[in-house]
Residue, then its C-alpha position, 0 to 999 in steps of 0.5 A: m545472558k542467563n534467564w533470570r527472573i524479572a518482576g514487573i509491577d503496574d496498576s489499574f484503578s477505578g473509583d476507590f478500587c486499585c489493584l497492583v499486579c506483578c508479572v514474573m518472567s524468566g526469559r520469554i516465559v511467564e512464570g507467574f503473577m501476584y496481586e495486591e490491592i492498594s488505597v487510591d491516593g493512599l500511601d500504602s503502595t510501598e508496603k504492599i509492593v514489599s509484602m507482595i515480593r517478599k511473600s512470593k515463591f519467586y522472592r529469592q530468585l528475582k534479580v530486578i523489580f520494574l515499576d511503571g512509574i512511582t505513583f500507583g492508584g492516583f497519587n499513592v507514591a512508592d518509595i523505591q529506596e525503601i523497596y530496594e532496602r527491604t527486599g534486597i532486589p534492585v528497582v528500576v522505574v520505567m516511564n514513557r515520558m518525562p514526568r511534569i514534576e512542577e505540575f505533580e508537586k502542585a497537585l500533591k499540595n492538595f494532600d495533608d501529607c504532601e511533605e511526606r509524598l514529596r520526600i518520597v518523590r525526591r528520594a527516587g532520585e535523578i530521572w535518566h533519559t535512555g533515548e526512548i524511555f525515562i528511568q530511575f533506579r536503586g541498587l544497580s548501575y545505570e548500565d545494569a538497569l539498561k541491560f535488564i530493560k533490554m533483556n525484558t523488552f521484546n516489542g516496543k520500548i517497555p519491559e514485557t513484565i510491565r506490559l503484561a502486568h498492565l494488561v492483567a490489572s486493567a482486565i481485573v478493574h475494567g473487565e478487559s485489557k486496555g493497551 
């Protein structure tokens, strides 16, 4: 399959500081990185992801955006439907394990805007088990989501763009990469 550009986004945070890092790859080649700061437990991750992608020199070339879950910086919930609608790029959420939805919803009740956060979580849709990982997606089929995951996964079960974004984000926040 053609070496399309693929983006992967992950975060790292400590205290009140949180950064989002986006890694862009074409095949096995790292093409670049992007960076944004978001509010810990805020509601600005969707806007910051859209902004980061749309202002990027890679914007018109990206075929898919991978997210490491839908929450960043604690409970800063990303709206994958809105990201897809505002960028026109399919979104695939990748998770190592099935989220504990009941515990998550209980924790969200501590926020004044818990109904908005719950709406975003529910809008993300069904969680699919692929055998090794769990995914949610917008703007493409289950089969195409799996093809993109396979295309960008070289070691282990997580797409390389997410793995590299995680390493860079943790180095920014903690001074060194944390696996």
